[in-house]
C-alpha positions as CSV (number, residue, x, y, z in Angstrom):
1,M,-24.1,-0.9,-21.3
2,S,-22.5,0.7,-18.3
3,N,-21.4,-1.5,-15.4
4,T,-21.5,1.4,-13.0
5,Y,-24.3,1.3,-10.4
6,Q,-26.1,4.6,-9.7
7,I,-26.8,4.5,-6.0
8,F,-29.6,7.0,-4.9
9,L,-29.6,7.7,-1.2
10,I,-32.8,9.4,-0.2
11,S,-33.3,10.7,3.3
12,D,-35.9,12.8,5.0
13,S,-33.2,14.2,7.3
14,T,-29.5,15.0,7.0
15,G,-28.7,11.6,5.3
16,E,-25.9,10.9,7.8
17,T,-27.4,7.6,8.9
18,L,-27.9,6.4,5.4
19,D,-24.4,7.4,4.4
20,R,-23.0,5.3,7.2
21,I,-25.1,2.3,6.4
22,F,-24.1,2.5,2.7
23,L,-20.5,2.8,3.7
24,S,-20.8,-0.4,5.7
25,L,-22.7,-2.1,2.9
26,K,-20.3,-1.3,0.1
27,A,-17.4,-2.6,2.1
28,Q,-18.8,-6.1,1.7
29,F,-18.6,-6.0,-2.1
30,K,-15.3,-5.6,-3.9
31,N,-14.6,-4.5,-7.4
32,I,-18.0,-2.8,-7.9
33,D,-18.1,0.6,-9.7
34,Y,-20.8,2.9,-8.3
35,K,-21.7,6.6,-8.2
36,V,-23.6,7.9,-5.2
37,N,-26.4,10.4,-5.6
38,S,-27.5,11.8,-2.2
39,Y,-30.7,13.6,-1.5
40,S,-31.3,14.9,2.0
41,F,-34.4,16.5,3.6
42,T,-36.7,14.7,1.1
43,R,-40.2,15.2,2.6
44,T,-42.6,15.7,-0.3
45,E,-44.0,13.5,-3.1
46,N,-42.9,16.1,-5.6
47,Q,-39.3,15.8,-4.5
48,I,-39.5,12.1,-4.8
49,L,-40.9,12.2,-8.3
50,K,-38.1,14.5,-9.5
51,I,-35.5,12.1,-8.0
52,L,-37.2,9.1,-9.6
53,D,-37.2,10.8,-13.0
54,L,-33.5,11.1,-12.8
55,A,-33.1,7.5,-11.6
56,K,-35.2,5.9,-14.3
57,N,-33.0,7.5,-16.9
58,Q,-29.8,6.2,-15.4
59,P,-28.6,2.6,-16.0
60,N,-28.3,0.3,-13.0
61,S,-30.1,2.6,-10.6
62,I,-30.6,1.4,-7.0
63,I,-32.5,3.3,-4.3
64,L,-31.8,3.2,-0.6
65,Y,-33.9,5.4,1.7
66,T,-34.5,6.4,5.3
67,I,-38.0,7.9,5.4
68,V,-39.9,7.6,8.6
69,D,-43.2,9.0,7.3
70,N,-45.2,5.8,6.4
71,N,-47.2,7.4,3.6
72,L,-44.2,9.0,1.9
73,A,-42.2,5.8,2.2
74,K,-45.1,3.8,0.6
75,F,-45.3,6.4,-2.2
76,L,-41.6,6.0,-2.9
77,A,-41.8,2.2,-2.9
78,N,-44.9,2.1,-5.1
79,N,-43.4,4.4,-7.7
80,C,-40.2,2.4,-7.7
81,D,-42.2,-0.7,-8.4
82,E,-43.9,0.9,-11.3
83,K,-40.6,2.1,-12.8
84,K,-38.9,-1.2,-12.0
85,I,-36.2,0.4,-9.9
86,P,-34.8,-1.7,-7.0
87,C,-35.7,0.1,-3.8
88,F,-34.8,-0.7,-0.2
89,G,-36.0,1.0,3.0
90,V,-33.3,0.9,5.6
91,L,-35.3,1.8,8.8
92,G,-38.9,0.8,8.0
93,S,-38.9,-2.8,9.2
94,L,-36.7,-1.9,12.2
95,I,-39.2,0.8,13.3
96,L,-42.1,-1.6,12.9
97,S,-40.3,-4.4,14.8
98,F,-39.4,-2.1,17.7
99,S,-42.9,-0.7,17.8
100,K,-44.3,-4.1,18.3
101,L,-41.5,-5.0,20.9
102,F,-42.1,-1.8,22.9
103,N,-45.9,-1.9,22.4
104,Q,-45.7,1.7,21.4
105,K,-46.3,3.7,18.2
106,A,-43.3,5.3,16.7
107,S,-43.3,9.1,16.3
108,H,-42.3,8.9,12.6
109,E,-40.7,12.3,13.1
110,P,-38.0,13.2,10.6
111,S,-34.7,14.3,12.3
112,G,-35.9,12.8,15.6
113,Q,-32.4,11.9,16.5
114,H,-31.4,15.6,16.3
115,V,-33.8,16.9,19.0
116,L,-32.1,19.4,21.3
117,N,-32.3,17.2,24.4
118,E,-29.9,16.7,27.3
119,E,-27.9,14.1,25.4
120,Y,-27.4,16.6,22.6
121,Y,-26.1,19.3,24.9
122,N,-23.8,16.8,26.7
123,R,-22.3,15.8,23.4
124,I,-21.7,19.5,22.5
125,E,-20.1,20.0,26.0
126,A,-17.9,16.9,25.4
127,I,-16.7,18.2,22.0
128,Q,-15.8,21.6,23.5
129,F,-14.0,20.0,26.4
130,T,-12.0,17.7,24.1
131,M,-11.0,20.5,21.7
132,N,-9.7,22.5,24.6
133,H,-7.8,19.6,26.0
134,D,-6.1,18.5,22.8
135,D,-2.4,17.7,22.6
136,G,-1.8,18.2,26.4
137,N,-3.5,21.5,26.8
138,L,-5.3,22.7,30.0
139,L,-4.1,19.8,32.1
140,G,-5.0,21.6,35.3
141,D,-8.5,20.1,35.2
142,V,-7.6,16.7,33.7
143,E,-9.6,15.1,36.5
144,K,-12.8,16.2,34.7
145,S,-12.0,13.9,31.8
146,D,-14.1,10.8,31.1
147,I,-11.2,9.3,29.1
148,I,-7.5,10.2,28.9
149,L,-5.4,9.0,25.9
150,L,-1.6,8.8,26.1
151,G,0.8,8.1,23.3
152,V,3.8,9.3,21.4
153,S,3.4,11.7,18.5
154,R,1.2,10.6,15.6
155,T,-0.6,7.7,17.2
156,S,-4.0,9.1,16.2
157,K,-4.7,10.6,19.6
158,T,-6.5,13.7,18.3
159,P,-8.8,12.1,15.7
160,T,-9.7,9.3,18.2
161,S,-10.4,12.0,20.9
162,I,-12.7,13.9,18.5
163,Y,-14.6,10.7,17.6
164,L,-15.1,9.9,21.3
165,A,-16.2,13.4,21.9
166,N,-18.9,13.0,19.3
167,K,-20.0,10.0,21.3
168,G,-20.3,12.2,24.4
169,Y,-17.0,11.4,26.1
170,K,-14.9,14.3,27.5
171,T,-11.5,13.2,26.3
172,T,-8.0,14.6,27.1
173,N,-5.1,13.4,25.0
174,I,-1.5,13.8,26.2
175,P,1.6,13.3,24.0
176,L,4.4,11.4,25.6
177,V,7.4,13.6,25.0
178,N,9.4,12.9,28.1
179,K,9.0,11.6,31.7
180,N,7.5,14.9,32.7
181,S,4.6,14.7,30.1
182,I,2.3,12.9,32.5
183,P,0.7,15.2,35.2
184,E,1.6,14.4,38.8
185,I,-2.1,13.9,39.7
186,I,-2.2,11.0,37.3
187,K,1.1,9.5,38.4
188,K,-0.1,9.6,42.1
189,N,-3.5,8.1,41.3
190,P,-2.9,6.0,38.2
191,Q,-6.0,3.9,38.6
192,S,-8.3,6.8,39.5
193,F,-8.8,7.7,35.8
194,C,-9.8,5.9,32.7
195,I,-6.5,6.0,30.9
196,V,-5.7,4.3,27.7
197,G,-2.3,4.0,26.1
198,L,-2.1,4.1,22.3
199,T,0.9,2.5,20.5
200,T,1.8,1.4,17.0
201,E,4.6,-0.4,15.1
202,A,7.7,1.8,14.9
203,E,8.2,1.3,11.1
204,R,4.6,2.4,10.4
205,L,5.0,5.4,12.8
206,A,8.2,6.4,11.0
207,D,6.4,6.4,7.6
208,V,3.5,8.5,9.1
209,R,5.9,11.0,10.6
210,K,7.9,11.3,7.3
211,N,4.6,12.0,5.4
212,R,3.7,14.6,8.0
213,M,7.1,16.3,7.7
214,N,6.9,16.3,3.9
215,S,3.4,17.8,4.0
216,L,4.8,20.6,6.2
217,K,7.9,20.9,4.0
218,E,10.0,20.4,7.1
219,K,13.3,18.6,6.7
220,N,15.4,19.6,9.6
221,N,13.9,17.5,12.4
222,K,15.8,14.3,11.8
223,N,15.2,12.9,15.3
224,Y,11.5,13.0,14.8
225,T,11.6,10.5,11.9
226,D,14.7,8.5,12.8
227,L,13.6,4.8,13.1
228,E,15.9,3.8,15.9
229,K,14.8,6.8,18.0
230,I,11.2,6.0,17.2
231,K,11.7,2.4,18.4
232,K,13.1,3.7,21.6
233,E,10.1,6.1,22.0
234,V,7.6,3.3,21.4
235,E,9.3,0.9,23.9
236,E,9.5,3.6,26.6
237,A,5.8,4.4,26.1
238,K,5.0,0.7,26.4
239,S,7.1,0.5,29.6
240,T,5.2,3.5,31.0
241,F,1.8,1.9,30.3
242,K,2.9,-1.4,31.9
243,K,4.3,0.4,34.9
244,Y,1.0,2.1,35.7
245,K,-1.0,-0.9,34.6
246,W,-2.9,1.1,31.9
247,P,-4.7,-0.8,29.1
248,T,-3.0,-0.4,25.7
249,I,-4.3,-0.5,22.2
250,D,-2.1,-1.1,19.2
251,I,-3.5,1.1,16.5
252,T,-1.3,-0.1,13.6
253,R,-4.0,-1.8,11.7
254,K,-7.1,-0.2,13.3
255,S,-9.3,2.5,12.0
256,V,-10.2,5.4,14.3
257,E,-13.7,3.9,14.7
258,E,-12.2,0.5,15.7
259,T,-9.8,2.1,18.2
260,A,-12.6,4.2,19.7
261,A,-14.9,1.1,20.0
262,S,-12.2,-0.6,22.1
263,I,-11.7,2.5,24.2
264,I,-15.4,2.7,25.0
265,K,-15.4,-0.9,26.1
266,I,-12.4,-0.1,28.4
267,H,-14.4,2.9,29.8
268,E,-17.4,0.6,30.5
269,I,-15.2,-1.8,32.4
270,Y,-13.7,1.1,34.3
271,I,-17.1,2.6,35.3
272,N,-18.4,-0.8,36.4
273,K,-15.3,-1.3,38.6
274,K,-15.9,2.1,40.2
275,K,-19.6,1.2,40.9
276,G,-18.5,-2.2,42.3
């Protein structure tokens, strides 16, 4: 009998929420073999029956679902019971609990989180701003940034910026190449912006840069990957952050999500100080 679990992710929308939940869930269990079968925009009983026909013929099938329509969710759960397939609703109990807490009926509208409201348009604007202000570009309007990231090359500034943009933060990232990298408006008013310095261990940075150069088949730029020069770069960056009293995050063992979460907390503190 196969020891591989067949995970069926059934969503009435894009499936993005369910994917993220399963990603967090599977991280808690090591040495488990699984295959993910994703089904998005599942909104009819016929679609569910077809999926369950596939699931019942697979060993070790498990179903996770996000379906906000009560009748459809019950239909799925009841059929899973009949077929003896483990089935878990991810949002059902949460929606019910919040409905009681708010004393308000839920809309039970699929894709409700994707409504084209003001928050959506603000996020799109943040993404466009961030892409235009990547890698030190268009610094003439840097004061429009919600967050400014500084760091030497290959300290995850761009992916972190894009992640923050998807959260609605207009983010500018500036590579620290030399003493002239930082715009004068920032130097003159170092505490007037939400600025975060990103740093990492020199040895790890050297490996990242070497991999980058290998992928580009570039072998001539020895200074870029020289460990001693990198150590000097990192220390100079740290000195700059300390000089202007900017908060610093060491990204060496952090994922982009973890780094972004720390930056958002820093931004919250910055905003509260401005209000105070």
